[in-house]
C-alpha positions as CSV (number, residue, x, y, z in Angstrom):
1,M,0.0,0.0,0.1
2,Y,1.3,3.5,-0.9
3,S,1.4,6.4,1.8
4,L,-1.1,9.3,0.7
5,E,1.9,11.5,0.1
6,N,3.5,9.1,-2.4
7,L,0.0,8.5,-4.3
8,L,-0.4,12.6,-4.4
9,K,3.0,12.6,-6.1
10,Q,1.8,10.4,-8.8
11,R,-1.5,11.5,-9.8
12,I,-4.2,13.7,-9.1
13,L,-6.5,12.4,-6.2
14,V,-10.3,12.6,-6.3
15,L,-12.4,13.6,-3.1
16,D,-15.8,12.7,-2.9
17,G,-19.2,15.3,-3.4
18,A,-21.7,16.6,-1.5
19,M,-23.1,14.9,1.7
20,G,-26.2,16.9,2.4
21,T,-27.3,17.0,-1.3
22,M,-27.3,13.3,-1.2
23,I,-29.5,13.0,2.0
24,Q,-32.0,15.1,0.6
25,G,-32.8,12.9,-2.1
26,Y,-33.8,10.3,0.6
27,S,-36.7,12.6,1.9
28,L,-36.2,11.7,5.6
29,D,-39.0,13.0,7.8
30,E,-38.5,13.9,11.5
31,Q,-39.3,10.5,12.4
32,G,-36.6,9.4,9.8
33,Y,-33.8,11.3,11.6
34,R,-34.6,10.3,15.0
35,G,-35.0,6.7,14.8
36,Q,-35.4,4.5,17.8
37,Q,-32.4,5.9,19.8
38,F,-33.7,9.5,19.8
39,K,-37.8,9.0,19.4
40,D,-38.2,11.0,22.6
41,H,-35.5,13.6,22.3
42,A,-37.1,16.8,23.2
43,S,-35.8,18.9,20.4
44,D,-36.4,18.9,16.8
45,L,-33.9,16.9,14.9
46,K,-34.8,17.2,11.0
47,G,-31.8,18.4,9.2
48,N,-29.1,17.1,11.5
49,N,-27.5,15.3,9.0
50,D,-24.8,14.1,11.2
51,L,-27.0,12.2,13.3
52,L,-27.8,9.7,10.5
53,S,-24.5,7.8,11.5
54,L,-25.9,6.7,14.6
55,T,-30.2,6.3,13.2
56,Q,-29.5,5.7,9.7
57,P,-26.1,4.2,9.3
58,Q,-27.0,2.2,6.1
59,I,-28.0,5.3,4.4
60,I,-24.4,7.3,5.0
61,K,-22.7,3.8,4.1
62,E,-24.6,3.8,0.7
63,I,-23.5,7.6,0.0
64,H,-20.0,6.7,0.8
65,T,-20.0,3.5,-1.5
66,A,-21.5,5.5,-4.2
67,Y,-18.7,8.1,-4.4
68,L,-16.2,5.4,-4.0
69,N,-17.6,3.5,-6.8
70,A,-17.8,6.5,-8.7
71,G,-13.9,7.2,-8.6
72,A,-13.3,8.8,-4.9
73,D,-9.9,8.2,-3.7
74,I,-10.7,9.9,-0.3
75,I,-14.3,10.0,1.3
76,E,-15.3,12.7,4.0
77,T,-17.0,11.6,7.3
78,N,-20.4,12.6,7.8
79,T,-19.4,14.7,10.5
80,F,-19.4,18.5,9.5
81,N,-21.5,19.7,12.2
82,S,-20.2,17.0,15.0
83,T,-18.8,19.1,17.4
84,S,-20.5,20.3,20.9
85,I,-20.6,23.7,19.7
86,S,-22.8,22.8,16.6
87,Q,-24.7,19.8,18.2
88,A,-25.8,22.5,20.9
89,D,-28.7,23.5,18.6
90,Y,-30.1,20.1,18.9
91,A,-29.3,19.5,22.6
92,L,-27.2,16.5,21.6
93,E,-23.7,17.8,23.0
94,H,-23.4,14.5,24.8
95,I,-23.3,12.4,21.8
96,V,-20.3,14.1,20.2
97,H,-17.8,11.4,20.7
98,D,-20.1,8.5,19.3
99,L,-21.2,10.7,16.5
100,N,-17.4,11.1,15.3
101,F,-16.8,7.6,16.1
102,H,-19.4,5.8,14.1
103,S,-19.3,8.2,11.2
104,A,-15.7,7.3,11.0
105,R,-16.2,3.5,11.2
106,I,-18.9,3.6,8.7
107,A,-16.7,5.5,6.4
108,R,-13.8,3.1,7.1
109,E,-15.8,0.2,6.5
110,A,-17.1,1.4,3.0
111,A,-13.5,2.4,2.0
112,D,-12.2,-1.0,2.9
113,E,-14.8,-2.7,1.3
114,V,-14.4,-0.9,-2.1
115,T,-10.5,-1.1,-1.4
116,Q,-10.8,-4.9,-1.4
117,Q,-13.2,-5.0,-4.7
118,T,-11.0,-2.9,-6.8
119,G,-7.8,-3.3,-5.6
120,R,-7.3,0.5,-5.6
121,Q,-6.3,2.2,-2.1
122,R,-9.2,4.3,-0.6
123,F,-8.5,6.9,2.3
124,V,-10.9,8.4,5.1
125,A,-10.6,11.9,5.9
126,G,-12.1,12.8,9.5
127,V,-13.7,16.0,8.7
128,L,-13.9,18.9,11.3
129,G,-16.4,21.7,10.5
130,P,-16.2,25.4,11.1
131,T,-18.8,25.4,13.6
132,N,-21.6,27.8,13.7
133,R,-19.9,30.5,15.8
134,T,-17.0,32.9,14.6
135,A,-14.1,33.8,17.0
136,S,-13.1,36.6,15.1
137,L,-16.1,38.4,14.5
138,S,-18.7,39.8,16.8
139,P,-22.9,38.5,16.1
140,D,-23.7,42.1,17.3
141,V,-23.0,45.0,15.0
142,N,-23.4,47.3,17.8
143,N,-20.9,45.4,19.9
144,P,-17.8,44.8,17.7
145,G,-15.8,43.6,20.8
146,Y,-18.3,40.7,21.5
147,R,-17.5,37.6,21.0
148,N,-20.1,34.3,21.3
149,I,-17.1,31.8,21.4
150,D,-13.5,31.7,22.4
151,F,-10.4,30.0,21.5
152,D,-10.2,27.7,24.6
153,T,-14.0,26.6,23.8
154,L,-13.2,25.8,20.4
155,V,-9.9,23.8,21.2
156,K,-11.9,21.8,23.7
157,S,-14.9,21.0,21.1
158,Y,-12.5,19.9,18.7
159,E,-10.6,17.6,20.9
160,E,-13.6,15.9,21.4
161,A,-14.5,15.3,17.9
162,I,-10.7,14.4,17.1
163,H,-10.5,11.5,19.5
164,G,-13.8,10.1,18.0
165,L,-12.7,10.5,14.1
166,V,-9.0,9.1,15.2
167,E,-10.6,6.2,17.2
168,G,-13.2,5.2,14.6
169,G,-10.6,4.9,12.0
170,A,-9.8,8.1,10.0
171,D,-6.5,8.0,7.9
172,L,-6.3,11.8,7.8
173,L,-7.8,14.9,9.3
174,L,-9.9,17.5,7.1
175,V,-10.4,21.0,8.6
176,E,-12.8,22.4,5.9
177,T,-15.2,25.2,4.8
178,I,-13.0,27.5,7.0
179,F,-14.7,31.0,7.0
180,D,-13.0,32.2,10.0
181,T,-9.4,31.5,10.4
182,L,-9.2,31.7,14.1
183,N,-11.4,28.8,14.5
184,A,-9.3,26.8,12.2
185,K,-6.4,28.0,14.5
186,A,-8.4,26.5,17.3
187,A,-8.9,23.2,15.4
188,I,-5.1,23.1,14.5
189,F,-4.1,23.6,18.2
190,A,-6.4,20.7,19.2
191,I,-5.2,18.3,16.6
192,E,-1.6,19.1,17.6
193,S,-2.6,18.4,21.2
194,Y,-4.0,15.1,20.4
195,F,-0.6,14.4,18.5
196,E,1.2,15.1,21.5
197,M,-0.7,13.4,23.9
198,H,-0.8,10.0,21.9
199,N,2.7,10.3,20.2
200,K,1.4,9.7,16.7
201,R,0.7,12.0,13.6
202,L,-1.9,11.9,10.8
203,P,-1.8,14.0,7.9
204,I,-3.7,17.2,7.8
205,M,-5.8,18.7,5.0
206,I,-6.9,22.3,5.4
207,S,-9.8,23.8,3.1
208,G,-11.3,27.3,3.3
209,T,-13.8,29.3,1.8
210,I,-13.7,32.4,-0.3
211,T,-17.1,33.5,0.1
212,D,-18.0,36.0,-2.8
213,A,-16.3,38.1,-5.5
214,S,-14.4,40.3,-3.0
215,G,-11.8,37.4,-3.0
216,R,-11.7,37.1,0.7
217,T,-13.1,34.8,3.8
218,L,-15.9,35.8,5.8
219,S,-13.3,36.9,8.5
220,G,-11.6,39.1,5.7
221,Q,-8.7,37.6,4.8
222,V,-7.5,37.4,1.1
223,T,-6.2,33.9,0.1
224,E,-2.3,34.5,0.7
225,A,-3.2,36.0,4.3
226,F,-5.1,32.8,4.8
227,W,-2.2,30.6,3.9
228,N,0.1,32.4,5.8
229,S,-2.0,32.1,8.9
230,L,-2.1,28.4,8.8
231,R,0.8,27.0,6.9
232,H,2.5,26.3,10.2
233,A,0.4,23.4,10.4
234,K,2.3,21.8,7.7
235,P,-0.7,20.2,5.9
236,I,-0.3,17.5,3.5
237,S,-2.7,19.7,1.4
238,F,-4.1,23.5,1.2
239,G,-7.0,24.3,-0.7
240,L,-10.4,26.0,-1.0
241,N,-14.4,24.8,-1.2
242,C,-17.7,25.9,-1.0
243,A,-19.5,29.2,-1.6
244,L,-18.4,29.4,-5.2
245,G,-18.7,27.0,-8.5
246,P,-15.6,26.2,-10.2
247,K,-15.8,29.1,-12.7
248,E,-15.8,31.6,-9.7
249,L,-13.3,29.8,-7.8
250,R,-10.6,29.5,-10.5
251,E,-8.6,32.6,-9.7
252,Y,-8.2,31.8,-6.1
253,V,-7.1,28.3,-7.1
254,E,-4.8,29.2,-9.4
255,E,-3.2,31.6,-6.6
256,L,-3.1,29.0,-4.2
257,A,-1.2,26.7,-6.5
258,T,1.7,29.4,-7.0
259,I,2.2,30.4,-3.3
260,A,1.7,27.0,-1.5
261,D,4.8,24.9,-0.9
262,T,2.4,21.8,-0.2
263,F,-0.3,20.0,-2.2
264,V,-3.3,22.1,-3.4
265,S,-6.9,20.7,-3.2
266,A,-10.1,22.1,-4.5
267,H,-14.0,21.1,-4.0
268,P,-16.1,23.8,-5.5
269,N,-20.1,23.8,-5.4
270,A,-21.9,22.7,-8.5
271,G,-22.2,26.5,-9.5
272,L,-23.7,29.1,-7.8
273,P,-27.2,28.4,-6.0
274,N,-30.3,29.5,-8.0
275,A,-33.4,31.3,-6.8
276,F,-34.8,28.2,-5.0
277,G,-31.3,27.4,-3.7
278,E,-30.4,24.7,-5.8
279,Y,-27.3,24.0,-7.8
280,D,-27.5,23.5,-11.7
281,E,-23.8,23.2,-12.8
282,S,-24.1,19.6,-14.7
283,P,-21.6,17.0,-14.2
284,E,-20.1,17.5,-17.6
285,S,-19.9,21.2,-17.3
286,M,-18.3,21.1,-14.1
287,A,-15.6,18.4,-15.4
288,A,-14.9,20.6,-18.1
289,H,-13.5,23.5,-15.7
290,I,-11.9,20.9,-13.5
291,H,-9.9,19.4,-16.7
292,E,-8.8,22.9,-17.5
293,W,-7.6,23.2,-13.8
294,A,-5.8,20.2,-14.0
295,Q,-3.9,20.8,-17.3
296,S,-2.9,24.4,-16.1
297,G,-1.1,22.7,-13.0
298,F,-3.3,23.6,-10.2
299,L,-4.5,20.6,-8.7
300,N,-3.2,17.6,-6.6
301,I,-6.8,16.7,-5.0
302,V,-10.3,17.6,-6.3
303,G,-13.6,17.1,-5.6
304,G,-17.2,18.5,-5.2
305,C,-18.9,20.5,-2.5
306,C,-22.5,21.6,-2.4
307,G,-24.8,20.4,-5.1
308,T,-22.4,17.7,-6.4
309,T,-23.5,13.9,-6.9
310,P,-21.5,10.8,-7.5
311,A,-22.2,11.6,-11.2
312,H,-20.2,14.9,-10.9
313,I,-17.5,12.9,-9.0
314,E,-17.3,10.3,-11.8
315,A,-17.2,13.1,-14.4
316,I,-14.2,14.8,-12.6
317,A,-12.3,11.8,-11.8
318,H,-12.3,11.0,-15.7
319,A,-11.7,14.5,-16.5
320,V,-8.1,14.5,-14.3
321,A,-7.3,10.6,-15.0
322,D,-4.6,11.1,-17.5
323,V,-3.3,14.6,-16.5
324,A,-0.3,14.9,-14.2
325,P,-0.6,16.3,-10.9
326,R,0.6,19.8,-10.3
327,N,4.5,19.9,-9.0
328,V,5.0,21.4,-5.5
329,P,7.1,24.5,-5.8
330,T,10.2,25.2,-3.9
331,L,9.8,28.6,-2.4
332,E,12.3,31.0,-1.0
333,P,12.2,31.1,2.9
334,K,10.5,34.1,4.1
335,C,8.9,35.4,7.3
336,R,5.3,35.0,5.9
337,L,3.0,37.2,8.3
338,S,-0.6,38.5,7.6
339,G,-3.2,40.4,9.0
340,L,-6.2,40.3,6.5
341,E,-3.6,40.9,3.7
342,P,0.0,39.1,3.7
343,L,3.3,40.5,4.5
344,N,6.5,38.4,3.5
345,I,9.7,39.4,4.5
346,G,12.4,38.1,2.7
347,K,16.3,38.8,1.9
348,D,15.2,41.2,-1.0
349,S,12.4,43.1,1.2
350,L,12.5,46.7,2.1
351,F,12.6,47.7,5.9
352,V,9.6,47.0,7.9
353,N,8.2,49.7,10.1
354,V,6.4,48.0,13.2
355,G,4.4,51.0,14.7
356,E,5.4,51.6,18.2
357,R,2.6,53.8,19.5
358,T,-0.1,51.4,20.6
359,N,2.2,50.5,23.8
360,V,1.3,51.8,27.3
361,T,4.8,51.8,28.5
362,G,5.8,53.9,25.3
363,S,3.0,56.3,24.9
364,A,1.6,58.2,27.7
365,R,-1.5,59.2,25.4
366,F,-2.2,55.5,24.6
367,K,-1.7,54.6,28.2
368,K,-4.2,57.2,29.2
369,L,-6.7,56.1,26.6
370,I,-6.4,52.5,27.8
371,L,-6.4,53.3,31.6
372,E,-9.7,55.4,30.9
373,E,-11.4,52.7,28.8
374,D,-11.5,55.1,25.7
375,Y,-10.8,52.1,23.3
376,D,-12.6,54.1,20.4
377,T,-9.7,56.8,20.5
378,A,-7.2,54.2,21.3
379,L,-8.4,52.5,18.0
380,E,-7.6,56.0,16.3
381,V,-3.9,55.8,17.4
382,A,-3.6,52.3,15.7
383,R,-5.1,53.7,12.7
384,E,-2.6,56.7,12.4
385,Q,0.0,54.2,12.6
386,V,-1.1,52.1,9.8
387,D,-1.8,55.2,7.6
388,N,1.4,56.7,8.4
389,G,3.3,53.4,6.9
390,A,3.3,50.7,10.0
391,Q,3.5,47.7,8.2
392,V,3.0,46.1,11.6
393,I,1.6,47.0,14.8
394,D,3.2,46.5,18.2
395,I,0.5,46.2,21.2
396,N,1.7,46.4,24.8
397,M,-0.6,46.5,27.8
398,D,2.2,46.2,30.6
399,E,1.0,48.5,33.3
400,A,0.7,47.9,36.9
401,M,-2.6,49.7,37.1
402,L,-4.1,47.7,34.2
403,D,-5.7,44.2,34.0
404,G,-3.1,43.7,31.1
405,E,-4.7,40.3,30.0
406,Q,-8.4,41.8,29.6
407,A,-7.1,44.8,28.0
408,M,-5.2,42.8,25.4
409,V,-8.2,40.6,24.4
410,T,-10.6,44.0,24.5
411,F,-8.2,45.8,22.4
412,L,-7.5,42.8,19.9
413,N,-11.1,42.3,19.4
414,L,-11.8,45.7,18.6
415,V,-8.8,46.0,16.3
416,A,-10.3,42.9,14.4
417,S,-13.3,44.7,13.7
418,D,-11.8,47.6,12.0
419,P,-10.2,46.4,8.7
420,D,-8.2,49.3,8.2
421,I,-6.0,48.4,11.2
422,S,-6.3,44.4,11.0
423,R,-4.9,44.3,7.6
424,V,-1.5,44.5,9.0
425,P,0.0,41.7,11.2
426,I,0.0,42.2,15.2
427,M,3.3,42.0,17.1
428,L,2.1,40.9,20.7
429,D,4.4,43.0,23.2
430,S,4.6,41.8,26.9
431,S,7.0,40.7,29.4
432,K,4.4,38.6,30.6
433,W,3.6,35.4,28.7
434,S,0.1,35.3,30.1
435,I,-0.7,38.4,28.1
436,I,1.0,37.1,25.1
437,E,-1.0,33.9,25.2
438,V,-4.1,35.6,25.6
439,G,-3.3,37.6,22.6
440,L,-2.4,34.6,20.6
441,K,-5.9,33.3,21.0
442,C,-7.6,36.4,19.6
443,I,-5.6,37.0,16.2
444,Q,-6.4,35.3,13.2
445,G,-3.8,36.3,11.1
446,K,-0.1,35.3,11.8
447,G,1.5,37.7,14.0
448,V,4.9,38.1,16.0
449,V,5.7,37.6,19.6
450,N,7.7,40.0,21.2
451,S,9.2,38.5,23.0
452,I,11.0,35.4,24.3
453,S,14.2,34.9,25.8
454,L,16.9,32.6,27.9
455,K,16.5,35.2,30.6
456,E,14.8,32.3,32.8
457,G,17.0,29.3,31.5
458,E,16.3,26.7,28.7
459,E,13.3,25.0,30.1
460,Q,10.8,28.0,29.9
461,F,12.4,29.3,26.7
462,V,11.7,25.8,24.9
463,E,8.4,25.6,26.2
464,H,7.4,29.3,25.2
465,A,8.9,28.7,21.8
466,R,6.9,25.3,21.2
467,L,3.8,27.2,21.9
468,V,4.5,30.0,19.8
469,R,4.8,27.8,17.1
470,K,1.8,26.0,18.2
471,Y,-0.3,29.1,17.9
472,G,1.4,30.0,14.5
473,A,3.1,32.9,15.2
474,A,6.7,34.2,14.4
475,V,8.9,35.3,17.4
476,I,11.3,37.9,18.5
477,V,14.1,36.4,20.5
478,M,16.0,38.9,22.8
479,A,19.7,38.6,23.6
480,F,19.2,37.9,27.0
481,D,20.3,35.1,29.0
482,E,20.9,33.8,32.6
483,Q,23.6,36.2,33.0
484,G,21.6,39.3,31.9
485,Q,21.1,41.3,28.7
486,A,23.7,41.5,26.3
487,D,25.6,44.8,25.8
488,T,28.6,43.5,23.8
489,I,28.8,42.3,20.1
490,E,30.4,39.0,21.5
491,R,27.5,38.6,23.9
492,K,24.6,39.5,21.6
493,V,26.1,37.1,19.0
494,D,26.5,34.3,21.3
495,I,23.1,34.4,23.1
496,C,21.4,34.6,19.5
497,K,23.7,31.8,18.1
498,R,22.5,29.4,21.2
499,S,19.0,30.6,20.9
500,Y,19.1,29.8,17.1
501,Q,20.6,26.4,17.5
502,I,18.2,25.5,20.2
503,L,15.0,26.7,18.1
504,T,16.1,25.4,14.8
505,E,17.7,22.0,15.9
506,E,15.7,21.0,19.5
507,I,12.3,22.4,18.3
508,G,12.3,22.4,14.4
509,F,11.0,26.4,14.5
510,A,11.4,27.5,11.1
511,A,14.6,29.7,11.1
512,E,12.6,32.4,8.8
513,D,10.6,33.1,11.6
514,I,13.1,33.9,13.9
515,I,13.5,37.6,14.7
516,F,16.5,38.4,16.7
517,D,16.6,41.6,19.0
518,P,20.2,42.2,19.7
519,N,19.4,45.3,22.0
520,I,19.4,48.6,21.2
521,F,20.5,51.0,24.2
522,A,20.9,54.5,24.5
523,V,24.0,56.4,23.2
524,A,25.2,60.0,24.2
525,T,24.3,59.3,27.7
526,G,27.7,60.9,28.8
527,I,29.2,57.5,30.2
528,E,31.9,56.5,28.3
529,E,31.0,52.8,28.5
530,H,27.8,53.5,26.3
531,N,29.4,55.1,23.5
532,N,29.6,51.9,21.3
533,Y,25.9,50.8,22.0
534,A,25.0,51.6,18.6
535,V,28.2,50.4,16.8
536,D,27.9,47.0,18.9
537,F,24.2,46.7,17.7
538,I,25.2,47.2,14.1
539,E,28.0,44.9,14.1
540,A,26.2,42.2,15.8
541,T,23.4,42.5,13.1
542,R,25.7,42.2,10.5
543,I,27.4,38.9,11.8
544,I,23.7,37.5,12.9
545,K,22.8,38.0,9.3
546,Q,25.7,36.2,8.1
547,T,25.8,33.4,10.0
548,L,22.5,32.4,11.0
549,P,20.6,31.7,7.5
550,H,17.2,32.9,7.2
551,A,17.0,34.7,10.4
552,K,15.6,38.4,10.8
553,V,16.9,41.3,12.9
554,S,14.7,43.8,14.9
555,G,14.9,46.5,17.5
556,G,13.4,49.3,19.5
557,V,14.6,52.3,17.8
558,S,13.5,54.9,19.9
559,N,15.7,53.5,23.0
560,V,18.6,54.7,21.0
561,S,18.0,58.4,21.2
562,F,16.7,58.2,24.6
563,S,19.3,60.7,26.0
564,F,17.6,63.5,23.9
565,R,14.1,62.9,25.0
566,G,12.2,66.3,24.7
567,N,14.3,67.1,21.6
568,N,12.4,65.6,18.7
569,A,14.3,67.0,16.0
570,V,17.3,65.5,17.2
571,R,15.9,62.2,18.4
572,E,14.5,61.8,14.6
573,A,17.7,62.6,13.1
574,I,19.5,60.0,15.6
575,H,16.9,57.6,14.4
576,A,17.3,58.0,10.7
577,V,21.2,57.8,10.9
578,F,21.2,54.9,13.1
579,L,18.6,53.0,10.7
580,Y,20.7,53.9,7.5
581,H,23.7,52.1,9.0
582,A,21.7,49.1,10.8
583,I,19.9,48.6,7.7
584,K,23.0,48.3,5.4
585,A,24.3,45.9,7.9
586,G,21.1,43.8,7.5
587,M,18.4,45.0,10.1
588,D,15.1,44.0,8.7
589,M,12.5,45.6,10.7
590,G,12.3,48.0,13.8
591,I,9.9,49.1,16.4
592,V,9.2,53.3,15.1
593,N,6.9,55.7,15.2
594,A,5.9,55.4,11.9
595,G,4.8,59.0,11.4
596,Q,8.1,60.6,12.9
597,L,11.0,58.9,11.0
598,A,13.1,61.5,9.0
599,V,15.1,60.7,5.7
600,Y,19.0,60.2,6.0
601,E,19.6,62.5,2.9
602,E,17.3,65.3,4.1
603,I,18.9,65.9,7.3
604,P,21.0,69.1,7.7
605,K,24.5,68.2,6.9
606,E,26.2,69.7,10.3
607,L,23.6,67.8,12.3
608,R,23.9,64.6,10.1
609,E,27.6,64.6,10.7
610,H,27.4,65.0,14.4
611,V,24.8,62.6,14.7
612,E,26.9,60.3,12.6
613,D,30.0,60.7,15.0
614,V,28.0,59.8,17.9
615,I,26.2,56.7,16.3
616,L,29.2,55.3,14.8
617,N,31.4,56.7,18.1
618,R,34.0,58.2,15.6
619,R,35.2,61.0,18.1
620,D,35.8,61.1,21.9
621,D,34.1,64.6,21.9
622,A,30.8,63.3,19.7
623,T,28.4,63.5,22.4
624,D,29.5,67.4,23.4
625,R,29.4,68.5,20.0
626,L,26.0,66.9,19.3
627,L,24.7,68.7,22.5
628,E,26.1,72.0,21.3
629,T,24.1,71.4,18.1
630,A,21.1,70.5,19.8
C-alpha cells in the first residue's frame, strides 16, 4: 500500500462530493432522523444530517459507497457539524464522541470494502467543520468587541471530535469550509494537542472558503493571508471549497497553486445556487472546468462540495485521470506574516516599520486612553500608525494599574473589527507570557510574539517557543540569557547563536520565523561605556545575518535616542542615521513611530555629521558636539 503522500506525487487524487445533497434525496421526515434511539428527544432533529450516522447508518454507507464507486480516492466522514458547539442547537452535545466515532467507522468500512473489491487504495478523511460560531467576528453589529465563542472553548470542542474520528479509523484529518481563520487555528491547536498526547501524527488537509467576488473569507482574509496564517500546521494539502462554483473559484485556486509549498486541493460547489437554493451545474460542465484546472497545473486533489453528486465525481475523476498532478514548488524562505493581507519578509524586502504608539509603556497618550477605557480613541492611534506607514503594529498592555490580559483581549477584538487596522499583522508585546498567550488566542492572522529569551533558562524558553509555533506565530528573541542582557558584540552574537540552535535543531522552529533583537541601548548618555552601543548593535546585526541563515533582526529604535527625549528634531535625526547604518548591516525591521521617521539624506549636513559621530563612535567629543548642535 502507498502512503497518501506517495500517491499524491503520482496522480491527481479525487475527493468525494456533497453529503447533504445526497441525504436530501432520501426525503427523510422527523422520525427518519430520530430513529428509535432518539424518538423521545425534546428538540426537533430533522436536518441534523450528522445524526444519521447513528440512526440511519446504512444510508450514510450507501452514499460513501456511491462516491467510492464513482472514483473517489478520499471520502469525508459525515461529521461536518459533529462538535459540541454545533450539536448544542439540537441539545445533543453529549453524543459528539459517538457521532465522530461511528461516522469514521462507517466510512472506514465502506472504503475498505471498495479497496478490497477494486484493488485501489481508498482513504478516510475525518472532517472537522467550522462550527456555527466565529471567534474573529462579533455577532452583534452594535458591539464589535463581543464574541459568542472563544479559542479555548473551540479547542476543547474540536479535541472531543478528533478523539472520535481517529478512534473510528480516519486516515487523515480535514479542517474544511473555513470562513474564520481563528476557528481553524483552534482546530489545528487541538489536532496538535492530540498528536502530542498520543505520540502519533496523521496527515492534515486544510480547506478554506472564499465567500464571494471580494476574494476574501468571511473574516476578511485574502487567499495568501489565509495561507500564511495556517501554513505552520504543515498540512499535506491546502485548498479551497464551498461558496463558489468552479468558474468563480478558479482565480483563487490558481493563486494558491503558486504560493503554497504543499499539495493543493479544491472542491467547488456545482455552480452558484439558483433562486430556489439549488445547484444547476451539470457533471459535464463542471468536469470541463476541472479538466482545464488540471491541465493548467493547479491541482493535486479535487472533488465537489454543495450540489455535487456521484455523477459529478465520476465525471471529474475521468477529467483528471490522464493529467499529471501539480508539481509542488520550492519557495524562497521568507517570514510570512498576515493580518487580513499578507506581509512577506525576505532577503530582498524593504525595511519593515513596526508601529510603536499602541504601547502603554511607551506612549503616555495611549496609556491614558486604555486606563480610561477610551478604546475608540485608542483605535484611532492604531489607525494613525497604519496610515503613516506601519506594516505591523506593536501592542503592549504592561501597566501595573491595568488588567493586562483583559485589556489585550478587548483591544485586539476591537482591532479585528476595523479592516483599516487589521489588514496588517499584529506584534504581541509583553514581558508577561500570560498576556502574550491570551493575545495569540485572539488574532486570526500570523503575528509576531515580542518576546521570549533565555533569561529564565532553557526549559522555559523551549516551552514558550513550542507554544508560539503551535499558535502559528513568528517570534522575537531577545539577546538576554541567564547572566543578563547582552551589551557587547560578542555577547549579543553568542546568545543569538545559542537561541537559534535550540530553536532550529531542538524544536524545529522555522529559521525564517526567528527575529532577533540584539538590544538597542541609548547612546550619548555621558557614560563612556555606552558610546559604542550603536556600533555594537550594528556589527552584531551584520554577524547574525551572515551566520544564522534566514533569521531576521529587529529592535526598538527609539531606545537609541533616549538621552535626547524632549528634543524631537535631534531624536528623529538619530533614528534616521542609526537606521541608515543598521539597515545596511542587515536589520530587517524595527519598532518606530511610523509618522516621525526622518529621511537620512534630508537631515542638515552639520547635524547629520554630528549624529553620525555619535552613532558610529568616531570621536571622543561626539556627545558634546551633538549637545552643542541640539
